[in-house]
BALOBA-1460 file (C-alpha; in Angstrom, 3 decimals):
// residues 252
<rec num="1" residu="x" x="11.332" y="9.673" z="-7.134"/>
<rec num="2" residu="x" x="8.960" y="10.387" z="-4.233"/>
<rec num="3" residu="x" x="9.906" y="13.112" z="-1.754"/>
<rec num="4" residu="x" x="8.117" y="13.691" z="1.540"/>
<rec num="5" residu="x" x="8.936" y="17.122" z="2.916"/>
<rec num="6" residu="x" x="8.028" y="18.213" z="6.471"/>
<rec num="7" residu="x" x="4.710" y="16.355" z="6.385"/>
<rec num="8" residu="x" x="2.318" y="17.116" z="9.239"/>
<rec num="9" residu="x" x="-1.162" y="15.729" z="9.808"/>
<rec num="10" residu="x" x="-3.298" y="16.904" z="12.710"/>
<rec num="11" residu="x" x="-6.809" y="15.451" z="12.943"/>
<rec num="12" residu="x" x="-9.817" y="17.457" z="14.100"/>
<rec num="13" residu="x" x="-9.641" y="15.960" z="17.598"/>
<rec num="14" residu="x" x="-6.107" y="17.345" z="17.963"/>
<rec num="15" residu="x" x="-4.281" y="14.064" z="17.325"/>
<rec num="16" residu="x" x="-0.922" y="14.786" z="15.689"/>
<rec num="17" residu="x" x="-0.627" y="11.684" z="13.517"/>
<rec num="18" residu="x" x="2.422" y="12.891" z="11.562"/>
<rec num="19" residu="x" x="4.955" y="15.295" z="13.007"/>
<rec num="20" residu="x" x="7.392" y="16.885" z="10.520"/>
<rec num="21" residu="x" x="8.157" y="13.703" z="8.565"/>
<rec num="22" residu="x" x="10.691" y="13.942" z="5.708"/>
<rec num="23" residu="x" x="12.297" y="11.223" z="3.571"/>
<rec num="24" residu="x" x="12.858" y="10.192" z="-0.038"/>
<rec num="25" residu="x" x="11.842" y="7.018" z="-1.894"/>
<rec num="26" residu="x" x="13.858" y="6.092" z="-4.974"/>
<rec num="27" residu="x" x="12.176" y="4.488" z="-7.983"/>
<rec num="28" residu="x" x="12.247" y="0.686" z="-7.693"/>
<rec num="29" residu="x" x="12.642" y="0.508" z="-3.919"/>
<rec num="30" residu="x" x="10.722" y="-1.835" z="-1.624"/>
<rec num="31" residu="x" x="10.358" y="0.500" z="1.350"/>
<rec num="32" residu="x" x="8.865" y="-0.948" z="4.523"/>
<rec num="33" residu="x" x="7.322" y="1.286" z="7.188"/>
<rec num="34" residu="x" x="7.312" y="-0.126" z="10.712"/>
<rec num="35" residu="x" x="6.056" y="1.096" z="14.074"/>
<rec num="36" residu="x" x="3.468" y="0.467" z="16.739"/>
<rec num="37" residu="x" x="-0.255" y="0.787" z="16.060"/>
<rec num="38" residu="x" x="-1.069" y="4.493" z="16.085"/>
<rec num="39" residu="x" x="2.441" y="5.510" z="15.078"/>
<rec num="40" residu="x" x="1.208" y="7.141" z="11.840"/>
<rec num="41" residu="x" x="1.924" y="4.428" z="9.259"/>
<rec num="42" residu="x" x="-1.555" y="4.339" z="7.714"/>
<rec num="43" residu="x" x="-1.900" y="8.111" z="7.793"/>
<rec num="44" residu="x" x="1.416" y="8.479" z="5.973"/>
<rec num="45" residu="x" x="0.408" y="6.107" z="3.168"/>
<rec num="46" residu="x" x="-3.030" y="7.688" z="2.799"/>
<rec num="47" residu="x" x="-1.555" y="11.184" z="2.628"/>
<rec num="48" residu="x" x="0.535" y="10.153" z="-0.382"/>
<rec num="49" residu="x" x="-2.549" y="9.604" z="-2.562"/>
<rec num="50" residu="x" x="-4.561" y="12.138" z="-0.551"/>
<rec num="51" residu="x" x="-7.137" y="9.764" z="0.819"/>
<rec num="52" residu="x" x="-6.154" y="11.769" z="3.899"/>
<rec num="53" residu="x" x="-5.414" y="15.464" z="3.378"/>
<rec num="54" residu="x" x="-2.122" y="16.575" z="4.976"/>
<rec num="55" residu="x" x="-2.243" y="19.560" z="7.309"/>
<rec num="56" residu="x" x="1.026" y="20.931" z="5.944"/>
<rec num="57" residu="x" x="4.179" y="19.875" z="4.125"/>
<rec num="58" residu="x" x="4.693" y="18.668" z="0.570"/>
<rec num="59" residu="x" x="4.625" y="15.373" z="-1.289"/>
<rec num="60" residu="x" x="6.557" y="15.541" z="-4.560"/>
<rec num="61" residu="x" x="6.472" y="12.788" z="-7.154"/>
<rec num="62" residu="x" x="8.743" y="13.259" z="-10.141"/>
<rec num="63" residu="x" x="8.614" y="16.979" z="-9.425"/>
<rec num="64" residu="x" x="4.803" y="17.183" z="-9.244"/>
<rec num="65" residu="x" x="3.422" y="18.483" z="-5.956"/>
<rec num="66" residu="x" x="0.660" y="16.014" z="-5.091"/>
<rec num="67" residu="x" x="-0.441" y="18.136" z="-2.132"/>
<rec num="68" residu="x" x="-1.177" y="21.077" z="-4.454"/>
<rec num="69" residu="x" x="-2.777" y="19.061" z="-7.283"/>
<rec num="70" residu="x" x="-6.275" y="19.933" z="-8.476"/>
<rec num="71" residu="x" x="-8.952" y="17.231" z="-8.462"/>
<rec num="72" residu="x" x="-8.422" y="16.544" z="-12.170"/>
<rec num="73" residu="x" x="-4.648" y="16.359" z="-11.683"/>
<rec num="74" residu="x" x="-5.101" y="14.137" z="-8.640"/>
<rec num="75" residu="x" x="-7.278" y="11.748" z="-10.643"/>
<rec num="76" residu="x" x="-4.481" y="11.370" z="-13.195"/>
<rec num="77" residu="x" x="-1.876" y="10.893" z="-10.463"/>
<rec num="78" residu="x" x="-3.948" y="8.237" z="-8.703"/>
<rec num="79" residu="x" x="-4.056" y="6.165" z="-11.884"/>
<rec num="80" residu="x" x="-0.377" y="5.455" z="-11.316"/>
<rec num="81" residu="x" x="-0.626" y="4.750" z="-7.584"/>
<rec num="82" residu="x" x="-2.121" y="1.410" z="-6.535"/>
<rec num="83" residu="x" x="-3.443" y="0.856" z="-3.009"/>
<rec num="84" residu="x" x="-3.820" y="-2.381" z="-1.059"/>
<rec num="85" residu="x" x="-5.780" y="-2.264" z="2.189"/>
<rec num="86" residu="x" x="-5.579" y="-4.247" z="5.417"/>
<rec num="87" residu="x" x="-9.280" y="-5.153" z="5.336"/>
<rec num="88" residu="x" x="-9.237" y="-5.817" z="1.559"/>
<rec num="89" residu="x" x="-11.968" y="-3.204" z="0.784"/>
<rec num="90" residu="x" x="-13.791" y="-5.505" z="-1.619"/>
<rec num="91" residu="x" x="-17.466" y="-5.382" z="-2.565"/>
<rec num="92" residu="x" x="-18.272" y="-8.650" z="-0.846"/>
<rec num="93" residu="x" x="-21.452" y="-9.473" z="-2.790"/>
<rec num="94" residu="x" x="-19.861" y="-8.829" z="-6.181"/>
<rec num="95" residu="x" x="-17.827" y="-11.316" z="-8.139"/>
<rec num="96" residu="x" x="-14.056" y="-11.463" z="-7.974"/>
<rec num="97" residu="x" x="-13.865" y="-10.299" z="-11.601"/>
<rec num="98" residu="x" x="-16.099" y="-7.278" z="-10.931"/>
<rec num="99" residu="x" x="-13.943" y="-6.282" z="-7.971"/>
<rec num="100" residu="x" x="-10.795" y="-6.497" z="-10.066"/>
<rec num="101" residu="x" x="-12.347" y="-4.461" z="-12.894"/>
<rec num="102" residu="x" x="-13.135" y="-1.667" z="-10.416"/>
<rec num="103" residu="x" x="-9.408" y="-0.942" z="-10.404"/>
<rec num="104" residu="x" x="-9.845" y="0.368" z="-13.939"/>
<rec num="105" residu="x" x="-12.434" y="3.023" z="-13.062"/>
<rec num="106" residu="x" x="-9.882" y="5.834" z="-13.327"/>
<rec num="107" residu="x" x="-9.436" y="5.023" z="-17.005"/>
<rec num="108" residu="x" x="-13.072" y="4.866" z="-18.144"/>
<rec num="109" residu="x" x="-15.615" y="7.647" z="-18.603"/>
<rec num="110" residu="x" x="-18.028" y="8.495" z="-15.807"/>
<rec num="111" residu="x" x="-21.067" y="7.046" z="-17.543"/>
<rec num="112" residu="x" x="-19.259" y="3.786" z="-18.343"/>
<rec num="113" residu="x" x="-18.154" y="3.465" z="-14.713"/>
<rec num="114" residu="x" x="-21.731" y="3.978" z="-13.498"/>
<rec num="115" residu="x" x="-23.052" y="1.066" z="-15.564"/>
<rec num="116" residu="x" x="-19.939" y="-1.049" z="-15.121"/>
<rec num="117" residu="x" x="-19.195" y="-1.248" z="-18.829"/>
<rec num="118" residu="x" x="-15.625" y="-2.267" z="-19.583"/>
<rec num="119" residu="x" x="-13.834" y="-3.005" z="-22.835"/>
<rec num="120" residu="x" x="-12.772" y="-6.460" z="-23.986"/>
<rec num="121" residu="x" x="-9.184" y="-5.359" z="-23.387"/>
<rec num="122" residu="x" x="-9.965" y="-4.517" z="-19.740"/>
<rec num="123" residu="x" x="-11.718" y="-7.863" z="-19.278"/>
<rec num="124" residu="x" x="-8.654" y="-9.650" z="-20.637"/>
<rec num="125" residu="x" x="-6.394" y="-7.526" z="-18.443"/>
<rec num="126" residu="x" x="-8.456" y="-8.452" z="-15.365"/>
<rec num="127" residu="x" x="-8.225" y="-12.162" z="-16.124"/>
<rec num="128" residu="x" x="-4.455" y="-11.895" z="-16.699"/>
<rec num="129" residu="x" x="-4.026" y="-10.187" z="-13.341"/>
<rec num="130" residu="x" x="-6.097" y="-12.831" z="-11.590"/>
<rec num="131" residu="x" x="-3.933" y="-15.465" z="-13.235"/>
<rec num="132" residu="x" x="-0.842" y="-13.652" z="-12.080"/>
<rec num="133" residu="x" x="-1.930" y="-13.862" z="-8.436"/>
<rec num="134" residu="x" x="-3.014" y="-17.466" z="-8.809"/>
<rec num="135" residu="x" x="-6.797" y="-17.236" z="-8.555"/>
<rec num="136" residu="x" x="-7.996" y="-17.111" z="-12.179"/>
<rec num="137" residu="x" x="-10.341" y="-20.007" z="-11.372"/>
<rec num="138" residu="x" x="-12.148" y="-17.819" z="-8.785"/>
<rec num="139" residu="x" x="-13.147" y="-15.074" z="-11.264"/>
<rec num="140" residu="x" x="-16.886" y="-15.780" z="-11.030"/>
<rec num="141" residu="x" x="-16.995" y="-16.481" z="-7.296"/>
<rec num="142" residu="x" x="-18.429" y="-13.957" z="-4.864"/>
<rec num="143" residu="x" x="-15.634" y="-12.110" z="-3.094"/>
<rec num="144" residu="x" x="-16.921" y="-13.087" z="0.360"/>
<rec num="145" residu="x" x="-16.650" y="-16.787" z="-0.555"/>
<rec num="146" residu="x" x="-12.848" y="-16.528" z="-0.622"/>
<rec num="147" residu="x" x="-10.351" y="-16.966" z="2.192"/>
<rec num="148" residu="x" x="-8.576" y="-13.933" z="3.637"/>
<rec num="149" residu="x" x="-5.433" y="-14.617" z="1.649"/>
<rec num="150" residu="x" x="-7.398" y="-15.030" z="-1.564"/>
<rec num="151" residu="x" x="-9.304" y="-11.790" z="-0.912"/>
<rec num="152" residu="x" x="-6.024" y="-9.944" z="-0.482"/>
<rec num="153" residu="x" x="-4.828" y="-11.365" z="-3.800"/>
<rec num="154" residu="x" x="-7.996" y="-9.950" z="-5.364"/>
<rec num="155" residu="x" x="-6.947" y="-6.618" z="-3.861"/>
<rec num="156" residu="x" x="-3.531" y="-6.923" z="-5.496"/>
<rec num="157" residu="x" x="-5.078" y="-7.829" z="-8.868"/>
<rec num="158" residu="x" x="-7.412" y="-4.833" z="-8.572"/>
<rec num="159" residu="x" x="-4.462" y="-2.512" z="-7.892"/>
<rec num="160" residu="x" x="-2.594" y="-4.001" z="-10.863"/>
<rec num="161" residu="x" x="-5.437" y="-2.878" z="-13.143"/>
<rec num="162" residu="x" x="-4.129" y="0.657" z="-12.733"/>
<rec num="163" residu="x" x="-0.770" y="-0.420" z="-14.150"/>
<rec num="164" residu="x" x="0.818" y="1.455" z="-11.232"/>
<rec num="165" residu="x" x="4.331" y="2.783" z="-10.912"/>
<rec num="166" residu="x" x="3.906" y="3.034" z="-7.129"/>
<rec num="167" residu="x" x="2.089" y="0.552" z="-4.876"/>
<rec num="168" residu="x" x="0.974" y="1.545" z="-1.372"/>
<rec num="169" residu="x" x="0.234" y="-1.436" z="0.878"/>
<rec num="170" residu="x" x="-1.366" y="-0.550" z="4.221"/>
<rec num="171" residu="x" x="-0.789" y="-3.454" z="6.632"/>
<rec num="172" residu="x" x="-1.638" y="-5.944" z="3.846"/>
<rec num="173" residu="x" x="-0.943" y="-9.054" z="5.954"/>
<rec num="174" residu="x" x="-2.128" y="-7.908" z="9.397"/>
<rec num="175" residu="x" x="-5.117" y="-10.279" z="9.422"/>
<rec num="176" residu="x" x="-3.396" y="-13.232" z="7.751"/>
<rec num="177" residu="x" x="-1.563" y="-16.275" z="9.108"/>
<rec num="178" residu="x" x="2.249" y="-16.500" z="8.710"/>
<rec num="179" residu="x" x="2.241" y="-18.743" z="5.634"/>
<rec num="180" residu="x" x="-0.346" y="-16.631" z="3.821"/>
<rec num="181" residu="x" x="1.488" y="-13.461" z="4.844"/>
<rec num="182" residu="x" x="4.610" y="-14.635" z="3.056"/>
<rec num="183" residu="x" x="2.562" y="-15.629" z="0.010"/>
<rec num="184" residu="x" x="1.022" y="-12.148" z="-0.301"/>
<rec num="185" residu="x" x="4.349" y="-10.377" z="0.250"/>
<rec num="186" residu="x" x="6.005" y="-12.564" z="-2.361"/>
<rec num="187" residu="x" x="3.521" y="-11.252" z="-4.949"/>
<rec num="188" residu="x" x="4.504" y="-7.706" z="-3.992"/>
<rec num="189" residu="x" x="8.173" y="-8.654" z="-4.145"/>
<rec num="190" residu="x" x="7.674" y="-10.033" z="-7.660"/>
<rec num="191" residu="x" x="6.033" y="-6.779" z="-8.743"/>
<rec num="192" residu="x" x="8.998" y="-4.901" z="-7.341"/>
<rec num="193" residu="x" x="11.737" y="-7.069" z="-8.836"/>
<rec num="194" residu="x" x="10.158" y="-8.134" z="-12.117"/>
<rec num="195" residu="x" x="8.099" y="-5.068" z="-13.033"/>
<rec num="196" residu="x" x="10.114" y="-2.372" z="-11.288"/>
<rec num="197" residu="x" x="7.087" y="-1.135" z="-9.321"/>
<rec num="198" residu="x" x="8.065" y="0.949" z="-6.302"/>
<rec num="199" residu="x" x="6.538" y="-0.550" z="-3.158"/>
<rec num="200" residu="x" x="5.730" y="1.242" z="0.104"/>
<rec num="201" residu="x" x="4.412" y="-1.295" z="2.612"/>
<rec num="202" residu="x" x="3.580" y="-0.901" z="6.291"/>
<rec num="203" residu="x" x="4.190" y="-3.969" z="8.455"/>
<rec num="204" residu="x" x="4.088" y="-4.899" z="12.133"/>
<rec num="205" residu="x" x="6.682" y="-7.669" z="12.176"/>
<rec num="206" residu="x" x="10.349" y="-6.725" z="11.913"/>
<rec num="207" residu="x" x="11.197" y="-10.187" z="10.537"/>
<rec num="208" residu="x" x="8.914" y="-9.578" z="7.532"/>
<rec num="209" residu="x" x="10.358" y="-6.109" z="7.066"/>
<rec num="210" residu="x" x="13.849" y="-7.583" z="6.981"/>
<rec num="211" residu="x" x="12.841" y="-10.373" z="4.603"/>
<rec num="212" residu="x" x="11.229" y="-8.147" z="1.961"/>
<rec num="213" residu="x" x="12.340" y="-4.564" z="2.446"/>
<rec num="214" residu="x" x="15.294" y="-3.018" z="0.654"/>
<rec num="215" residu="x" x="15.072" y="-0.144" z="3.138"/>
<rec num="216" residu="x" x="13.114" y="0.572" z="6.303"/>
<rec num="217" residu="x" x="11.727" y="3.668" z="7.942"/>
<rec num="218" residu="x" x="10.210" y="3.620" z="11.416"/>
<rec num="219" residu="x" x="7.603" y="5.927" z="12.930"/>
<rec num="220" residu="x" x="6.917" y="6.511" z="16.603"/>
<rec num="221" residu="x" x="4.211" y="8.913" z="17.774"/>
<rec num="222" residu="x" x="4.125" y="10.408" z="14.291"/>
<rec num="223" residu="x" x="7.852" y="11.115" z="14.157"/>
<rec num="224" residu="x" x="10.457" y="9.507" z="11.924"/>
<rec num="225" residu="x" x="12.822" y="7.715" z="14.331"/>
<rec num="226" residu="x" x="14.764" y="5.464" z="11.946"/>
<rec num="227" residu="x" x="15.713" y="5.384" z="8.287"/>
<rec num="228" residu="x" x="18.154" y="2.829" z="6.927"/>
<rec num="229" residu="x" x="18.876" y="-0.741" z="5.940"/>
<rec num="230" residu="x" x="17.071" y="-3.698" z="7.568"/>
<rec num="231" residu="x" x="20.336" y="-5.063" z="9.004"/>
<rec num="232" residu="x" x="20.920" y="-1.793" z="10.883"/>
<rec num="233" residu="x" x="18.028" y="-2.403" z="13.283"/>
<rec num="234" residu="x" x="19.788" y="-3.927" z="16.292"/>
<rec num="235" residu="x" x="18.374" y="-4.488" z="19.788"/>
<rec num="236" residu="x" x="18.819" y="-0.854" z="20.801"/>
<rec num="237" residu="x" x="17.116" y="0.401" z="17.645"/>
<rec num="238" residu="x" x="14.304" y="-2.084" z="18.161"/>
<rec num="239" residu="x" x="13.600" y="-0.766" z="21.660"/>
<rec num="240" residu="x" x="13.791" y="2.815" z="20.412"/>
<rec num="241" residu="x" x="11.084" y="2.048" z="17.849"/>
<rec num="242" residu="x" x="8.835" y="-0.262" z="19.857"/>
<rec num="243" residu="x" x="9.583" y="0.762" z="23.458"/>
<rec num="244" residu="x" x="11.770" y="-0.575" z="26.257"/>
<rec num="245" residu="x" x="9.238" y="-3.237" z="27.262"/>
<rec num="246" residu="x" x="8.733" y="-4.563" z="23.741"/>
<rec num="247" residu="x" x="9.372" y="-8.248" z="23.075"/>
<rec num="248" residu="x" x="10.570" y="-9.350" z="19.670"/>
<rec num="249" residu="x" x="8.179" y="-11.808" z="18.071"/>
<rec num="250" residu="x" x="9.389" y="-13.343" z="14.839"/>
<rec num="251" residu="x" x="7.057" y="-14.609" z="12.126"/>
<rec num="252" residu="x" x="8.485" y="-17.578" z="10.270"/>
């Protein structure tokens, strides 16, 4: 179980990105985070694995306080938390296989990581994960030779190398077309349903949130303004989250 308790993040310029946010994520959930750009979605996800340091509050995972963890403890915690980024965060000039293997860096010694030396088992694991996301035939291609959807699947395969219990997906389909968006989210859904991986995924479109989320939370100006089931977001709730002038745009 993941517990967020009174989380606050204030950046150096005074921006209050998160304002006393509290909620709980049960193991095996597919939790979708919605809200306007700048509402705090990315900051929230990045605080969980401390890519962004919270200003105050606590993040508890199975009773361990992530916010108080030492660097060595944090390294062990991060092994179990995969991260998928909006802009893919791949090394564009490197091969697809090399990018996927980088997801295993938390499990190898420092000197092995520096020279990129991985075991036969890790190589096999990387190829299995590429096969799982449907691009095993692209293993030797440069990452920048792939389409956006394929690059995001490389990002998923890389995260799978950690054998995560929790997957954080930060706007993973924001730059993709509708068909590709569904394809990427279906891989995450399979991880959730087949492997029992807990998913926390930020999305713009309410239709996608409803299609894939088992539960939804909504942020507005850094505050938690909704927590509940997808079907509970009616027209009034929608306007509360996105503003009175917001127009619902569905992605098919």
